[in-house]
Each structure stands twice: as C-alpha cells, then as structure tokens.
NULUM-18451 format. One record per residue (C-alpha): y, x negated, z negated; residue in three letters. Coordinates in steps of 0.25 Angstrom, whole numbers, padded with zeros to 4 digits, always signed. Example, Ala and Ser with C-alpha at 12.3 -4.5 7.8 and 13.67 -1.06 7.14 Angstrom:
2
-0018-0049-0031Ala -0004-0055-0029Ser 
This chain:
573
+0222-0016+0389Unk +0210-0024+0384Unk +0217-0027+0371Unk +0221-0012+0369Unk +0207-0008+0372Unk +0202-0018+0362Unk +0212-0014+0352Unk +0208+0000+0354Unk +0193-0003+0352Unk +0195-0011+0340Unk +0203+0000+0334Unk +0192+0010+0337Unk +0182+0000+0331Unk +0190-0001+0318Unk +0191+0014+0317Unk +0177+0016+0318Unk +0174+0006+0308Unk +0184+0012+0298Unk +0178+0026+0301Unk +0165+0021+0296Unk +0170+0015+0283Unk +0172+0023+0270Unk +0185+0028+0267Unk +0193+0025+0254Unk +0205+0032+0248Unk +0218+0025+0251Unk +0228+0025+0239Unk +0239+0025+0249Unk +0235+0037+0257Unk +0242+0050+0256Unk +0239+0060+0245Unk +0234+0071+0253Unk +0223+0062+0259Unk +0220+0057+0246Unk +0218+0071+0240Unk +0209+0075+0251Unk +0201+0063+0250Unk +0200+0064+0235Unk +0195+0079+0236Unk +0184+0075+0246Unk +0180+0063+0237Unk +0179+0072+0225Unk +0170+0082+0231Unk +0162+0071+0237Unk +0161+0064+0223Unk +0157+0077+0216Unk +0146+0080+0226Unk +0141+0066+0225Unk +0141+0066+0209Unk +0133+0079+0209Unk +0123+0074+0219Unk +0122+0061+0210Unk +0120+0070+0198Unk +0109+0078+0205Unk +0102+0065+0209Unk +0104+0059+0195Unk +0097+0071+0188Unk +0086+0072+0199Unk +0084+0057+0197Unk +0084+0058+0182Unk +0073+0069+0183Unk +0065+0060+0193Unk +0066+0048+0183Unk +0061+0056+0171Unk +0050+0061+0180Unk +0046+0047+0184Unk +0047+0043+0169Unk +0038+0054+0164Unk +0028+0051+0176Unk +0028+0036+0172Unk +0025+0040+0157Unk +0014+0048+0162Unk +0008+0037+0170Unk +0010+0027+0159Unk +0002+0036+0149Unk -0008+0038+0160Unk -0009+0024+0162Unk -0010+0021+0147Unk -0022+0031+0146Unk -0029+0025+0158Unk -0026+0011+0152Unk -0033+0015+0139Unk -0045+0021+0146Unk -0046+0009+0156Unk -0046-0001+0144Unk -0056+0007+0136Unk -0065+0008+0148Unk -0063-0007+0151Unk -0066-0011+0137Unk -0079-0003+0137Unk -0083-0009+0150Unk -0080-0023+0146Unk -0087-0021+0132Unk -0100-0016+0139Unk -0099-0027+0149Unk -0097-0038+0139Unk -0108-0032+0130Unk -0118-0032+0142Unk -0113-0046+0146Unk -0116-0051+0132Unk -0130-0045+0132Unk -0133-0051+0145Unk -0128-0064+0142Unk -0135-0064+0129Unk -0148-0060+0136Unk -0146-0072+0146Unk -0143-0083+0136Unk -0155-0093+0134Unk -0156-0089+0119Unk -0169-0086+0111Unk -0170-0072+0117Unk -0183-0075+0124Unk -0188-0080+0110Unk -0183-0069+0103Unk -0188-0058+0112Unk -0202-0061+0117Unk -0206-0060+0132Unk -0210-0047+0138Unk -0224-0042+0135Unk -0234-0033+0143Unk -0236-0019+0139Unk -0249-0022+0132Unk -0243-0033+0124Unk -0231-0024+0120Unk -0241-0014+0115Unk -0248-0025+0106Unk -0235-0029+0101Unk -0230-0014+0099Unk -0230-0014+0084Unk -0222-0027+0083Unk -0210-0028+0092Unk -0200-0019+0099Unk -0196-0022+0114Unk -0191-0036+0115Unk -0177-0040+0121Unk -0169-0030+0114Unk -0163-0037+0102Unk -0149-0041+0099Unk -0143-0052+0107Unk -0133-0061+0100Unk -0121-0067+0108Unk -0109-0075+0103Unk -0097-0066+0100Unk -0086-0065+0090Unk -0084-0054+0079Unk -0076-0043+0084Unk -0065-0044+0073Unk -0063-0059+0076Unk -0059-0055+0090Unk -0051-0043+0085Unk -0043-0052+0075Unk -0038-0060+0086Unk -0029-0048+0090Unk -0017-0047+0081Unk -0017-0032+0080Unk -0031-0032+0074Unk -0028-0044+0065Unk -0016-0036+0060Unk -0026-0026+0054Unk -0033-0037+0047Unk -0020-0042+0041Unk -0018-0027+0036Unk -0030-0028+0028Unk -0026-0041+0022Unk -0013-0035+0018Unk -0020-0023+0012Unk -0028-0033+0004Unk -0015-0040-0001Unk -0010-0027-0005Unk -0023-0024-0013Unk -0021-0037-0020Unk -0007-0035-0023Unk -0009-0021-0029Unk -0020-0026-0038Unk -0012-0037-0043Unk +0000-0028-0046Unk -0008-0017-0053Unk -0015-0028-0061Unk -0001-0034-0065Unk +0004-0020-0069Unk -0008-0016-0077Unk -0012-0030-0083Unk +0002-0037-0083Unk -0004-0049-0075Unk -0010-0052-0062Unk -0025-0050-0062Unk -0033-0058-0051Unk -0047-0055-0055Unk -0058-0051-0046Unk -0067-0044-0057Unk -0073-0034-0047Unk -0077-0045-0037Unk -0083-0053-0049Unk -0091-0041-0054Unk -0096-0037-0040Unk -0101-0051-0037Unk -0107-0054-0050Unk -0120-0061-0053Unk -0118-0069-0040Unk -0127-0080-0043Unk -0139-0071-0044Unk -0134-0065-0030Unk -0135-0079-0025Unk -0149-0082-0030Unk -0154-0069-0025Unk -0148-0072-0011Unk -0155-0086-0011Unk -0168-0080-0015Unk -0167-0069-0003Unk -0163-0079+0007Unk -0173-0089+0004Unk -0184-0079+0004Unk -0179-0074+0018Unk -0180-0089+0022Unk -0194-0092+0017Unk -0201-0079+0019Unk -0199-0072+0032Unk -0199-0085+0041Unk -0211-0091+0035Unk -0219-0078+0036Unk -0215-0076+0050Unk -0219-0091+0054Unk -0233-0089+0047Unk -0235-0075+0054Unk -0231-0082+0067Unk -0242-0093+0065Unk -0252-0082+0063Unk -0249-0076+0076Unk -0250-0089+0084Unk -0265-0091+0080Unk -0276-0083+0087Unk -0280-0073+0077Unk -0284-0058+0076Unk -0276-0056+0063Unk -0262-0056+0069Unk -0259-0042+0065Unk -0264-0045+0051Unk -0255-0057+0049Unk -0244-0049+0055Unk -0246-0038+0044Unk -0247-0048+0033Unk -0235-0056+0036Unk -0227-0043+0039Unk -0231-0038+0026Unk -0227-0050+0019Unk -0213-0050+0026Unk -0211-0035+0022Unk -0215-0038+0008Unk -0205-0050+0007Unk -0194-0041+0013Unk -0197-0030+0002Unk -0199-0039-0010Unk -0191-0052-0008Unk -0179-0046+0000Unk -0180-0032-0004Unk -0184-0031-0019Unk -0180-0044-0026Unk -0165-0044-0022Unk -0164-0029-0026Unk -0171-0032-0039Unk -0161-0043-0042Unk -0149-0035-0039Unk -0154-0023-0047Unk -0159-0030-0059Unk -0147-0039-0061Unk -0137-0028-0058Unk -0129-0036-0048Unk -0115-0031-0045Unk -0112-0024-0032Unk -0107-0036-0024Unk -0118-0045-0028Unk -0128-0034-0025Unk -0123-0032-0011Unk -0124-0047-0008Unk -0139-0047-0013Unk -0143-0034-0006Unk -0136-0036+0007Unk -0142-0050+0008Unk -0156-0044+0005Unk -0154-0034+0016Unk -0149-0044+0026Unk -0160-0054+0023Unk -0171-0043+0025Unk -0165-0039+0038Unk -0165-0053+0043Unk -0179-0056+0039Unk -0183-0043+0046Unk -0175-0048+0059Unk -0182-0061+0059Unk -0196-0056+0058Unk -0193-0044+0068Unk -0187-0053+0079Unk -0198-0064+0078Unk -0211-0057+0076Unk -0211-0050+0090Unk -0209-0064+0096Unk -0222-0069+0089Unk -0230-0057+0093Unk -0225-0058+0107Unk -0229-0073+0108Unk -0243-0069+0102Unk -0245-0060+0114Unk -0239-0069+0125Unk -0240-0083+0120Unk -0231-0088+0131Unk -0227-0100+0122Unk -0234-0110+0113Unk -0230-0102+0101Unk -0221-0091+0096Unk -0206-0093+0094Unk -0204-0094+0079Unk -0190-0096+0074Unk -0186-0108+0067Unk -0183-0107+0052Unk -0168-0112+0055Unk -0167-0100+0065Unk -0171-0091+0054Unk -0162-0097+0044Unk -0150-0096+0053Unk -0154-0081+0055Unk -0154-0078+0040Unk -0139-0082+0039Unk -0134-0077+0053Unk -0126-0065+0053Unk -0136-0056+0060Unk -0148-0049+0057Unk -0155-0051+0070Unk -0164-0063+0071Unk -0163-0072+0083Unk -0168-0087+0085Unk -0154-0091+0090Unk -0140-0084+0090Unk -0127-0088+0097Unk -0120-0098+0090Unk -0105-0102+0089Unk -0101-0116+0092Unk -0095-0120+0079Unk -0092-0115+0065Unk -0078-0111+0062Unk -0077-0113+0047Unk -0063-0108+0046Unk -0068-0095+0052Unk -0079-0095+0042Unk -0069-0097+0030Unk -0060-0086+0036Unk -0071-0076+0036Unk -0076-0079+0022Unk -0062-0078+0017Unk -0061-0065+0023Unk -0074-0060+0016Unk -0068-0065+0003Unk -0055-0057+0006Unk -0063-0044+0009Unk -0070-0046-0005Unk -0056-0046-0011Unk -0052-0035-0003Unk -0064-0027-0007Unk -0061-0030-0022Unk -0046-0025-0021Unk -0051-0012-0014Unk -0060-0009-0025Unk -0050-0013-0036Unk -0038-0005-0030Unk -0045+0007-0023Unk -0059+0009-0028Unk -0060+0006-0043Unk -0048+0013-0048Unk -0052+0026-0041Unk -0067+0027-0044Unk -0066+0022-0058Unk -0057+0034-0061Unk -0065+0044-0052Unk -0078+0040-0059Unk -0073+0044-0072Unk -0073+0058-0067Unk -0084+0068-0065Unk -0089+0068-0051Unk -0082+0079-0042Unk -0080+0082-0028Unk -0065+0080-0029Unk -0066+0066-0035Unk -0076+0062-0024Unk -0068+0067-0013Unk -0055+0060-0018Unk -0064+0048-0021Unk -0069+0047-0006Unk -0055+0048+0000Unk -0050+0038-0009Unk -0061+0029-0006Unk -0059+0029+0009Unk -0049+0018+0009Unk -0057+0008+0001Unk -0070+0012+0009Unk -0063+0009+0022Unk -0058-0005+0016Unk -0072-0008+0011Unk -0077-0004+0025Unk -0068-0014+0032Unk -0069-0025+0022Unk -0085-0024+0022Unk -0085-0025+0037Unk -0074-0036+0038Unk -0080-0045+0027Unk -0095-0044+0030Unk -0097-0040+0045Unk -0085-0049+0050Unk -0081-0060+0040Unk -0095-0063+0033Unk -0104-0062+0045Unk -0094-0070+0054Unk -0093-0081+0043Unk -0108-0083+0043Unk -0108-0082+0058Unk -0098-0093+0060Unk -0105-0102+0050Unk -0118-0100+0057Unk -0112-0100+0071Unk -0118-0087+0074Unk -0112-0082+0087Unk -0114-0067+0087Unk -0103-0062+0078Unk -0104-0047+0082Unk -0107-0042+0068Unk -0100-0029+0071Unk -0093-0022+0082Unk -0081-0013+0083Unk -0086-0003+0074Unk -0071+0002+0071Unk -0070+0008+0085Unk -0083+0016+0084Unk -0082+0031+0088Unk -0096+0034+0083Unk -0104+0030+0071Unk -0116+0026+0080Unk -0107+0015+0085Unk -0101+0012+0071Unk -0115+0009+0066Unk -0118+0000+0078Unk -0105-0008+0076Unk -0102-0009+0061Unk -0112-0019+0057Unk -0119-0025+0070Unk -0127-0035+0061Unk -0135-0024+0054Unk -0135-0014+0066Unk -0142-0024+0075Unk -0153-0026+0064Unk -0155-0010+0062Unk -0154-0008+0077Unk -0164-0019+0081Unk -0174-0018+0070Unk -0173-0004+0065Unk -0168+0005+0076Unk -0175-0002+0088Unk -0188-0005+0081Unk -0189+0010+0076Unk -0187+0014+0091Unk -0197+0003+0095Unk -0207+0008+0085Unk -0205+0023+0089Unk -0205+0019+0104Unk -0190+0024+0105Unk -0194+0039+0102Unk -0185+0041+0089Unk -0171+0035+0091Unk -0165+0045+0081Unk -0176+0041+0071Unk -0173+0027+0073Unk -0158+0029+0071Unk -0161+0037+0058Unk -0170+0026+0053Unk -0159+0016+0055Unk -0149+0024+0048Unk -0158+0027+0036Unk -0162+0012+0035Unk -0147+0008+0035Unk -0143+0019+0025Unk -0155+0015+0016Unk -0151+0000+0016Unk -0136+0003+0014Unk -0139+0012+0002Unk -0149+0002-0004Unk -0138-0009-0004Unk -0128+0000-0011Unk -0138+0006-0021Unk -0142-0008-0025Unk -0128-0014-0025Unk -0122-0002-0033Unk -0133+0000-0042Unk -0135+0015-0039Unk -0140+0024-0029Unk -0130+0033-0022Unk -0134+0035-0008Unk -0120+0038-0002Unk -0121+0028+0009Unk -0135+0033+0013Unk -0130+0047+0014Unk -0118+0043+0022Unk -0128+0035+0031Unk -0138+0045+0033Unk -0130+0058+0034Unk -0116+0055+0039Unk -0120+0042+0046Unk -0131+0048+0054Unk -0123+0060+0057Unk -0111+0052+0062Unk -0120+0043+0070Unk -0125+0055+0078Unk -0111+0063+0078Unk -0102+0051+0081Unk -0111+0045+0091Unk -0108+0035+0103Unk -0103+0046+0112Unk -0091+0049+0103Unk -0079+0041+0109Unk -0064+0042+0106Unk -0055+0038+0095Unk -0058+0051+0087Unk -0072+0047+0084Unk -0067+0033+0079Unk -0058+0041+0070Unk -0070+0049+0065Unk -0079+0037+0063Unk -0068+0030+0055Unk -0065+0043+0046Unk -0080+0044+0043Unk -0081+0029+0039Unk -0069+0030+0030Unk -0074+0043+0024Unk -0088+0037+0022Unk -0083+0024+0015Unk -0075+0033+0006Unk -0087+0041+0002Unk -0095+0028+0000Unk -0084+0021-0009Unk -0081+0034-0017Unk -0095+0038-0020Unk -0101+0024-0023Unk -0089+0020-0032Unk -0090+0033-0040Unk -0105+0031-0042Unk -0103+0016-0046Unk -0093+0020-0057Unk -0102+0032-0061Unk -0114+0022-0063Unk -0105+0014-0072Unk -0099+0025-0080Unk -0111+0034-0081Unk -0123+0024-0082Unk -0137+0030-0085Unk -0145+0024-0096Unk -0159+0027-0091Unk -0158+0033-0078Unk -0169+0040-0071Unk -0172+0038-0056Unk -0166+0051-0052Unk -0153+0047-0060Unk -0152+0034-0053Unk -0152+0042-0040Unk -0141+0052-0045Unk -0127+0047-0043Unk -0120+0045-0056Unk -0106+0049-0051Unk -0111+0063-0049Unk -0116+0065-0064Unk -0107+0055-0072Unk -0098+0063-0081Unk -0085+0059-0088Unk -0092+0060-0102Unk -0103+0051-0098Unk -0093+0041-0093Unk -0084+0041-0105Unk -0096+0039-0114Unk 
C-alpha cells in the first residue's frame, strides 16, 4: 500500500511538472491533432507578428524622435559652447591685462624715477604749465608679438605658406612672360634699383640726422637741468631759452634740412621714404625724451627729496634712439639672450617682402596704370582703376604690416634684447575703426595718445575730448600726407581726405559698441576699397606727372592734380 501510494504520488508529481512545461508538436501524433494544433499556432503567430510590427513602427518613431531631440540638444550645446568660449576668452583677456598692469606697477623698476612723487595742490598749481598728471604713462612688460604666437598654430602658418606660394607664382609668371616677349629669362630688378637710387646720399643724410639727435637734445637737457639745480630767480627765463633752442633745432636740423636734401636731389621714392620716415621717427623720439624727463626735474626743484634730480645716462638715451618704441623710459624689460637665427629670419622676411612688392608692382600695377594714364581722365576709367587696384592695395597693406611692424621691429627688438614686443594687436579682428586705429600700429598710437591726446586734455582740463580726438586725426593726416607729398614729388591730398572725411566718420559710426561679424566684414570692405582708391589715384597722378610735365608751373598749378587735366595730345607731344 505504501508503495502504491508512493507510486501514485510520484505519478501525480510528474504530471504536474509536465503540465507546466511548454508543449511541442510530435511528428508521430495523429493528423487531426496536428491540424488543430497548427491552426492554433498560425493564428497565434499572426497576432504575434502584427503586434511585433506595431511595436517596431512605434519604436522607429520613438528612435527618430530621440535622434531629432539629440540633434537639437547638440546644436544648442554648440551654440552654448561658442558663447561660453567667447565670454571666457573676454574674461581671461581682461584678467590677464589687469594682472600684467598690476605686476608692472609692482615691479621694482624705474617707475618712481620716471614719475615724480605726489605734490601738494599748491605745488601742482605752480607746475600746471609743465606737466600732466603723473603715473599715467605707458608701462612696458615682457611679451611676444602676436604673430609669433599665432605662427605656432599650424592652421595660421598655412596662411603664411599661401602667401609664399603666391609669391612663387608671381615670380614664375614674370619669368614666363619675359621669356615669351624677350626669348630669354630676364632676372633684373630694375624697379628696385631705381626706387633705392642715390642710396649713399641717403646714408649720409641719416648719419647727419642721427648724430644731431645724439649731440643736441641730450646736452641741451643736461645744461637746462644744471640751471634748475642752482638757486636763481631766472628759472623760467632759462626754461624759455632752452625750450626755444630745442624747438629751433627740431624745425631746422630735423625738419627743414632732410626735406631740403630730398627735394633738391630728387631722390627716388624708396630712398625718400627712408629719409622722411627716419626724420619723423627721430623728431618723435627727441620730443618723448624731453617730455618725459623735464617734469621729473621740475618736480625735484619743488620737492628736493634727493641730493639732485634724476638725469638719464647718455647710454640710456643712446639705447632709446635705437629701441623699437617712441616712449622714453630709463629702463625697459629685457630678454635674457639674443637669438641670431631669429634676427636672420626676420631680416630675410623683410627682403622677401621687398621682392613681393616688386612683383606686385610689375605684374598688377605698372601694366594697368601705364595704359590708363595714356587716356583722358574720366569717371569710368577711375572706377575701373579703383576696383582693379583693390588686390594690389590689399597685398601692400599686408606686406607693409608684416615687413615693418612685425619683421623689422622684431629684428631690432631681438638685437637690443627689447622685451616688450607688442608693436601691434589683433587689428584684423576689429569690428570698429576706433579699435582698428588703436591696434594697427601700437608704437605710433602710444605716442599720439600720451603726448597729443592726453596732453591736449590736460591743457584743456578734460573739457574738449572731441576736439582732442579731432586734433589727433588732423595731426596724423597732415604727417601722412606730408610723407607722401615729399616722397612722390607732388601734392595730391587723397590720403588726407580719406583720413579727415571717411576716417573721422567711420570712427564715430563704427565705434566700439559695434559688435558681431557683420561689422568686421564692413571694416574689411572699407579697408579694401580705401586702399584701392589710394593705389589707383596716386598711380594715375604719378604717370600723369611724368607724361605731362609743366615747364614753369605756378603755385596753383602745383596744387592742381595733373591727372585731371593731362590730355592725350600733350602726352603724345
């Protein structure tokens, strides 16, 4: 009985287990059972497939919705990334500028010697006619030029390689055209030889100017300092006499004599530019030396906190005459060593830019304006000439910037171990002409800002800021036009009008509040068009002066552009 009960329990246990297991079709089972089970399986499979298809279509829509959401989030993240990077870059730039200025102010340099100690209100009123508020001058810190840092990036260096490739194409095109026309390879640089003609006279003129700056302003300043250290009631008279002698030296020795040499000897354009630019540079340096040191002596005469006034050593003045800056300081940040390979590279790049300029003139300017100048002046020829001159004008803009502001100044800075290499800023990113004027040529801008704009505000007690800005623009326009008039040999105030009309207008219209890429595009378009106008009009006038010379011109005829009245019959005769 126990066995039977046990067997029965085991059978029921196995039956329950088999009932829980899934059933499979048996191939040995009867046909009817097979059919019935097949119909059930088919209906079950159809419903299963339809449910799967519905789930699949619904899942596909969900996947597409998720993908679109991800793309939207990705685009939003990219926009946020750009905004964050821009904000971060601006904040870091402001922070670094403030840290640089703070560190420079804390360095134990000669700043206390350059800027005199604070004076009382009574003493300030006595010195009111001599010096502006102290402690607001330019501070020099060790830093590299911006292009030197950018050229370490492969993407930026590729743009430099593109310009080299374009130079190679200019050389090849010139050689091919000369071979077709002449039947031989012509490798002469007759235009460069002409442009730098009478170079020994240029060297002699420069030596005279440099020696005069070395032996006149510094001894005058030392003699005037001695008159201020002794007790006398004629300090103002001595100041007037020595100041008049300095201004007379600036006007005659540095102003008149170099210009007289250039005009009388009819120096070619490039030689003229060397003499006149050095003339302007030395005049600005002499003014800076006197302007920075006279207030220190005047402050000492009122305070007398030391045995004698701080007078710069002649070696400091000599270093300043060669240093790539127009702001005098007793000391500048210095680099630890001279990299002569860097100097050689920069000087070779200057020579490369000269060759580049030569080929741009030969291939793009001379053929065009030689033929245009044989025609009577009309509006159509001028408009076509302006647009055809945009490409060479842009190339001259880049070449002049790279050759002088980067290569030439960095070469001298390296030889003199001059630490502050910020000769320019990122002017190409400017969205306003106000920012472009500040960043294009930092060396000249610093001089104009500290010795013209600030001194004008100091004299007017900060009441005429617009007049101060207008005065800076006028002075800059007059000096630029003076340089071009002397070097080209004719008066054609195109640059002066562009400075005073469009330059001033764009300075107020495209001001610092203009942000965004569209304003940078407008700035570049204006620069391209302006340089096209300058190249076109000055080139037309140059050839008109050669083809239609006046035998005995009057003063009014000298002021009238020859390209406006030069006729074909006069040129053919």
